[in-house]
C-alpha positions, -999 to +999 in steps of 0.1 A: -107+420-062-071+414-052-044+397-072-049+360-078-025+338-058-014+304-069+003+275-052+020+244-065+000+212-069+006+176-079+037+156-072+058+188-067+035+199-039+036+165-023+074+167-021+072+202-007+048+190+020+073+162+030+100+189+033+076+210+053+069+183+080+107+178+082+112+215+088+085+214+115+100+184+133+136+196+133+146+212+166+179+229+156+181+265+166+203+280+140+200+258+109+178+232+092+191+200+076+181+206+040+182+169+032+150+167+054+164+141+078+150+138+114+175+134+142+171+115+175+167+146+195+138+157+172+119+124+179+125+127+216+112+163+216+081+155+196+071+125+218+074+146+249+057+177+236+028+160+217+021+129+239+040+135+271+061+104+265+095+105+282+120+085+263+158+086+262+178+092+230+194+058+233+160+041+234+150+060+202+181+048+185+177+012+196+140+009+189+131+034+161+162+044+142+177+009+141+144-003+124+132+026+103+165+045+099+201+037+091+217+038+125+234+009+141+238+012+178+271+005+193+261-023+216+290-015+239+277+018+250+254+005+276+280-020+289+305+008+292+280+030+311+271+001+335+308-006+341+314+031+349+285+031+373+299+001+391+333+018+394+322+049+412+349+046+438+377+046+413+400+076+411+396+081+373+357+078+375+350+113+364+373+112+333+360+078+322+324+090+325+331+121+304+348+100+278+319+075+276+294+104+274+313+119+246+314+087+226+277+082+233+269+117+221+288+111+189+268+079+184+235+097+190+243+125+166+250+101+138+214+087+139+189+101+115+158+091+096+160+107+061+130+119+042+125+089+021+125+066+051+099+089+067+077+084+036+083+047+039+068+049+074+039+070+062+027+046+036+025+017+060-014+019+065-018+023+027+002-009+021-019-028+047-050-017+029-036-029-004-028-062+012-064-064+025-076-058-010-056-087-024-067-110+005-103-102-001-101-110-038-106-074-048-079-079-073-083-111-093-054-124-113-025-104-126-034-070-137-022-059-171-030-022-164-006+006-165-005+041-152-024+051-183-056+035-169-082+053-148-079+049-111-101+022-096-105+028-058-118+003-034-155+011-028-149+046-043-132+056-010-106+083-016-087+070+014-083+035-001-053+028-025-058+020-061-064-017-066-033-023-089-008+000-072+013-030-060+014-046-094+023-013-110+053-007-088+065-043-091+065-041-129+085-008-127+111-024-104+115-055-125+115-036-157+143-012-146+165-036-127+163-067-149+150-054-183+118-075-181+086-067-161+074-103-160+074-120-126+104-142-119+117-164-091+127-145-060+164-150-053+190-133-032+207-122-064+175-105-075+172-087-042+207-075-045+201-064-081+171-044-070+190-028-042+219-019-064+198-004-091+181+020-067+214+030-050+212+009-018+247-004-024+257-009+012+224-028+019+230-051-011+264-060+003+249-069+037+242-107+034+223-108+066+199-081+055+194-096+021+186-130+037+161-113+060+145-095+030+142-129+013+127-144+044+102-116+047+088-125+013+087-162+019+066-184+040+095-208+043+119-202+071+149-206+048+137-178+025+132-177-013+111-209-012+074-218-005+062-245+019+069-272-007+105-261-013+098-246-047+112-212-057+089-184-049+076-164-078+081-127-072+047-115-081+023-089-065+013-113-036+049-120-027+057-083-030+029-072-007+039-099+018+074-086+019+062-050+023+038-058+052+050-090+070+064-070+099+033-047+103+007-069+119+006-047+150-009-018+131-047-018+130-060+000+099-095+001+114-084+027+140-087+055+115-125+050+115-128+048+152-144+080+166-138+071+202-100+070+203-071+093+199-037+085+183-024+077+218-054+055+226-049+035+194-016+023+207-019+023+245-056+017+250-050-015+270-025+003+292-049+031+299-075+005+310-050-010+333-047-042+313-013-044+296-015-078+280+015-076+258+042-052+247+061-027+268+048+003+287+062+038+282+069+065+308+046+095+306+046+128+324+017+152+332+013+178+305-018+196+320-038+187+289-067+209+300-047+240+293-025+228+264-031+255+238-002+244+216-012+207+210-049+213+219-051+181+238-082+190+259-116+174+256-136+203+240-121+230+219-154+250+219-153+251+257-119+268+256-131+293+229-161+304+249-142+304+281-118+331+270-145+353+255-165+349+288-134+359+307-129+391+288-166+400+290-166+393+328-135+414+333-150+445+318-183+438+335-174+433+371-137+438+378-130+473+390-094+481+381-097+516+394-105+503+428-073+483+431-052+511+416-064+533+444-045+512+469-013+517+449-015+555+446+019+570+454+022+598+479+038+625+457+031+656+437+011+644+407+022+675+388+058+665+388+070+643+358+088+619+381+057+612+401+036+607+369+062+583+355+065+563+387+027+561+391+023+549+355+048+521+360+032+511+392-003+511+376+007+488+348+025+464+372-008+463+392-028+456+361-003+429+350-005+411+383-043+414+385-049+400+351-022+373+354-033+360+388-071+363+384-072+353+347-048+324+351-066+311+382-100+314+365-089+297+332-070+268+350-097+260+375-125+263+350-107+240+326-099+214+352-125+190+339-119+196+302-099+165+297-109+131+282-123+106+307-121+132+336-134+122+370-165+138+384-145+157+410-125+176+384-155+184+363-173+197+394-144+219+403-144+233+368-181+242+371-176+262+403-157+293+389-181+295+360-210+298+384-193+320+410-176+345+387-199+346+357-234+336+364-238+345+401-227+381+397-254+387+371-282+379+396-267+393+429-252+427+437-222+428+460-188+444+462-156+426+473-122+441+468-117+442+430-150+425+422-181+447+421-214+435+407-233+467+412-251+472+379-246+502+357-274+515+336-253+524+306-262+505+274-227+492+269-225+479+304-259+462+301-248+445+269-216+433+286-236+419+316-260+399+293-232+386+269-212+375+300-241+355+315-249+339+281-214+327+277-215+314+313-246+292+305-230+280+273-199+270+293-220+249+316-235+228+288-205+206+281-195+197+317-231+192+328-238+168+299-207+150+308-217+146+345-252+134+335-238+108+311-213+097+337-239+093+364-266+077+343-244+054+322-212+044+339-205+015+317-211+033+284-187+062+291-163+048+265-190+051+239-193+089+244-171+107+219-153+138+230-153+167+205-115+168+201-114+130+197-137+134+167-113+159+153-084+135+158-104+109+138-107+133+110-069+139+112-064+101+108-087+100+078-069+131+063-036+113+066-049+083+046-065+107+020-033+127+016-010+097+013-034+081-013-033+113-032+004+114-030+007+079-046-018+088-073+001+120-082+033+099-084+015+075-108+003+105-128+039+114-133+046+079-147+015+083-169+030+115-184+063+098-187+048+069-207+030+093-229+061+114-236+086+085-237+067+056-253+083+061-286+118+057-273+116+020-270+114-007-243+150-002-233+143+031-215+139+028-178+108+038-160+131+054-134+147+077-160+115+086-179+096+095-147+126+116-135+125+135-167+088+139-165+090+152-129+115+179-139+089+192-164+061+196-138+050+232-132+013+228-123-001+255-101-036+259-086-053+291-076-058+295-038-093+291-027-115+321-022-131+327+013-165+315+000-150+283-012-132+276+021-164+282+041-181+256+018-153+232+025-156+238+062-194+232+060-190+199+041-162+187+064-137+180+036-113+206+050-108+184+080-111+148+068-092+154+036-068+182+041-064+177+079-066+214+087-065+220+125-080+254+134-061+268+164-078+278+196-063+313+195-078+320+161-112+305+170-113+325+203-104+356+185-131+350+159-158+346+185-145+377+202-150+396+170-186+386+170-190+401+204-174+433+190-203+435+165-228+436+194-207+459+215-205+483+185-243+485+184-244+493+221-218+520+217-238+535+189-269+536+211-250+551+240-234+577+217-268+585+201-283+592+235-254+612+248-256+649+256-234+662+227-257+645+202-288+659+219-273+694+217-264+689+180-300+678+173-314+709+191-291+732+171-304+717+139-340+721+151-333+758+154-321+759+118-351+740+105-375+756+082-412+750+089-421+715+078-384+706+069-364+690+097-326+693+095-319+664+119-310+642+090-278+661+086-265+645+118-285+613+119-274+602+084-237+604+091-241+585+124-261+558+108-237+554+079-207+554+103-223+526+123-232+506+092-197+509+078-182+499+112-204+468+113-196+459+077-159+462+085-162+438+114-182+413+093-156+415+065-127+408+090-146+379+106-153+363+073-117+364+062-098+352+093-104+315+091-099+314+053-067+332+058-056+305+083-065+278+058-047+294+029-016+302+050-014+265+060-019+253+025+008+277+012+033+263+037+023+227+029+025+230-009+056+251-011+040+285-017+059+296+013+094+280+016+100+259+047+129+235+047+149+256+022+135+289+034+167+298+053+165+326+078+130+336+068+117+302+082+141+300+111+127+332+126+093+316+127+107+291+152+119+317+176+097+330+205+067+308+197+052+317+230+043+351+215+012+333+201-004+343+235-007+378+219-031+367+193-064+365+212-061+401+226-047+414+194-076+400+173-102+414+197-087+449+201-076+452+165-111+446+153-126+469+179-102+498+170-107+492+132-145+493+135-144+525+157-119+543+134-138+534+102-171+544+118-158+577+132-141+585+099-172+579+078-194+598+103-171+628+104-166+629+066-203+628+059-211+651+088-187+677+074-202+673+039-238+677+053-234+702+081-248+737+072-218+757+084-195+739+060-218+741+030-197+768+011-164+750+018-178+717+007-192+733-024-158+746-034-142+713-026-166+693-047-163+718-076-125+713-076-130+675-075-154+675-104-129+697-123-101+673-116-122+643-127-132+659-160-097+670-169-084+635-160-111+619-181-101+642-210-065+633-205-073+596-205-094+598-238-066+617-256-039+594-244-058+563-254-060+576-289-025+588-289-011+554-277-030+535-304-017+559-330+019+564-320+030+535-296+041+500-305+052+483-273+082+503-260+088+519-294+075+551-309+062+554-345+067+592-347+094+601-321+091+639-326+054+639-320+058+617-290+084+640-275+061+670-278+033+651-261+057+641-233+066+677-226+030+687-224+022+659-200+053+668-178+041+703-174+005+695-168+013+668-143+031+692-120-003+704-108-022+672-112+001+651-091-005+673-060-041+660-061-029+624-068-007+625-037-035+637-015-057+609-028-029+584-023-025+595+013-062+590+019-059+555+003-031+546+025-047+558+057-079+540+048-060+508+040-039+511+071-071+515+092-086+484+076-055+463+084-054+472+121-076+442+127-060+420+101-030+406+119-031+375+098-016+392+067+012+417+064+003+453+054+038+464+049+062+448+024+094+432+036+113+463+023+091+488+042+086+467+073+119+474+089+134+507+101+169+498+108+169+467+131+133+474+142+104+456+127+073+478+124+047+450+122+056+417+137+020+404+143+018+385+110+049+365+120+033+358+154+002+346+136+023+322+115+042+310+145+010+299+161-001+281+130+032+263+126+034+254+163+000+236+159+011+221+126+042+206+143+018+188+166-013+182+145-002+178+109-018+145+096+017+132+085+033+140+119+004+124+138+008+093+118+046+093+124+039+096+161+017+064+160+046+046+143+070+058+169+047+047+197+040+013+182+077+006+179+083+017+215+056-007+227+062-036+204+097-048+195+083-069+166+066-040+149+088-032+119+121-047+108+150-035+088+141-060+061+106-047+058+119-011+058+142-018+028+114-034+009+093-003+015+123+019+005+124+000-028+087+007-033+093+044-028+124+044-050+104+028-079+073+049-076+089+082-066+125+082-079+126+120-075+129+114-038+163+098-043+180+131-036+168+130+000+184+096+007+213+097+032+234+069+020+270+065+032+279+059-004+268+089-026+256+068-055+265+036-073+277+058-101+296+082-078+330+072-092+319+080-127+333+114-138+302+123-159+283+155-161+250+139-152+264+125-120+278+159-110+244+176-117+226+149-097+247+151-066+246+189-067+284+192-066+299+221-085+331+213-105+363+226-091+384+251-109+408+223-118+380+203-133+368+233-152+403+239-167+406+202-178+371+201-193+367+194-230+362+223-253+332+206-269+306+199-241+281+184-266+307+158-277+316+150-241+279+144-232+275+121-262+305+101-251+291+099-215+257+087-228+275+060-248+293+049-217+262+048-195+242+028-221+270+003-222+271+001-183+233-004-182+235-032-207+263-049-187+243-045-155+211-060-170+229-089-186+248-096-154+281-098-172+315-095-157+330-109-125+303-091-105+274-112-119+245-113-095+261-089-071+268-052-068+283-029-078+288-036-115+321-030-134+327+007-142+347+017-173+364+050-177+370+047-215+346+035-242+372+012-255+370-010-224+332-009-222+309-035-240+292-022-272+258-005-270+225-018-283+213-007-316+177+000-326+171-038-330+183-045-294+212-065-307+249-059-302 
């Protein structure tokens, strides 16, 4: 049993996962923005790579960032560009165009969506579900529950939000910003007060935005009033209206539809040729049938079997030696120059043969492996499967590099049969598709593609994970209430939850392979965690199964070979009457075969669990991502190396099983062979002697340690020194045996890890010899996982839907709705505040207090350090008095800034209002 590995869990892991998706979506080459913000170019790159949507950076700023981010587009950019286009004949055209492009680039670079705004987009479906709960009377009356109560989910669905989540957050906001959690009339001053408290100072000073936020919460066109002109009560119904009024275009039922992808959920009408409303987007062909990065084909199992069938067909029928004969150089083969040149030519020939034939076979066979493919493409895809896999099994012919003349060797016979079996399996999916298409043309849309079902599970996983994120945040508030309830009503929920969050250190043990296989069988790994198993790993896993069968064929071929027959005849000559000696050779062979098969089974059973645990480690912060620095950046370089995985998994498993089988057979054969009996006897005698002396040493040392040792200290130093001298002398001989055993351990472990490219065998200190990395395959393995995560992570898929909805519908999402959702996040998850990219650092940024310096992460300068007080404790006490006074002033709305923001700041206690005492009086 290996060392137990743990990963973060709870609210800390949720924040790490948000950092992780930000690190995946950022496209910078040499650095990552550690604040987690997503730039315009990142969104453009994602939409093209994942959905094939071609959109300009200016469009992204105008439609997405201006709604969900903080960017304000310079409206003159387009006018300037149009004017420059009309003045093409002017002499200064080139200079003016360069100037406009430079200004445009600066404008584009300033646009970002920060991590808290990303989270505000991710919770949109959850807020709509909460609104539906309120509308269907699932929540009756005002709830008096707090975070201390047990979660009550709608219909016990883990993807449905807690029934009182809106009420909880509303009470937190009102309690912290006004000092009283009771609902009150919604006014513009109240909105400004909420924005100010949570640091949105610039937004609070934007009268147009504040008016829009009031209008979003009001059925009246003037805002802050109902249909009868009465002031609106800011309760949970008003709050949920403000949060979701601009989100009518999103359909929460899409996550349960098994017949639509994320793209279909937005552009289904456009795909059907019936664009009733909204705007269309420009898409480009991405060759979805061979997209092994985003896995956008119809059936993943088809691709998995296809590559295994190709490798089996290659070794069955393709004659590499025949094509190499055409490229034989006319030179003396005994000369080194000739041998070198011939070797180079041979490998170039093999490269072209595999690249051309393999690529042609994979592309043509996959032509129909797309959603809603026409019959012609599916028929074209069936042809190479029949011609190159099935037909050669039943007919013998020879044409250039293809020879179907059958060999009688066992290994060849196994290859023939495995190849044709894979060929028939490949025909199942396209043939069923053609039959359904012919017999039921009108019901084609009801047929669910395998990958579409997987996308549905990704949608459900996104809802599950966001709901879990909100519950974990509420658990932090629960802990804050338990720890801070005695401090009195004047303490803010914001401050108490921040303090509780800093104390979180929960960790959870990584799942064992057996547990992961159970999660795969139950489906929870897909519809709750949203794990996307990559095609490379699945293909390699199936190829490992074929290695199991091939190893059996190799064993039979070797057992019937001439050397083994001669060995058995030799043993027959040594046999005594009635006592056969054949077991001395057969037993090592059988044990070697069994150990080789067990090695393959062990590797097969661990690959997919290793994928899952690696992904979970990245998501929860077990492996650093956004703040991982160079270690994560190198995982973004040369992602195309993931094409090495399939062949590496196949050959690595094959070599491991062969080496383990041969090693065990040779070792047992030497031990049992009659000619080595005397040598083996001496060897075992020495081993037994070493074991007995080591056991004696262990018994003596156990007694000695109990008698003379106490931690790192000795009870009788003199006696301990004598024992150490004896051990030093004895170990000079004993360590020679230890090193031999250690060498065998390392050789065995290295052999076992040849086929395990998913985990590093060498540590980071031992993996490099100068600038050269000895084992880079674990990095390639992680690159493939991260490339798929960047396209298929549930959060990223949901963000893609939000982007596409905004590109299609201008009325989906508003800045007012975005700021209401930001307030929701600020109140529920105040620890996300550090990821907010405000132009103003903080409403308390001008205060020269220690807490503010710690919060902003700014280290004091040398000048500040010199002028610091000699009594830090006294200084902190003074700062706490000042902050309490400011909070009192802010709550009471005193001073000339009543009802607006920011409040008055005081640099000295003499100028500040007095603090509250324990009776809440001045």
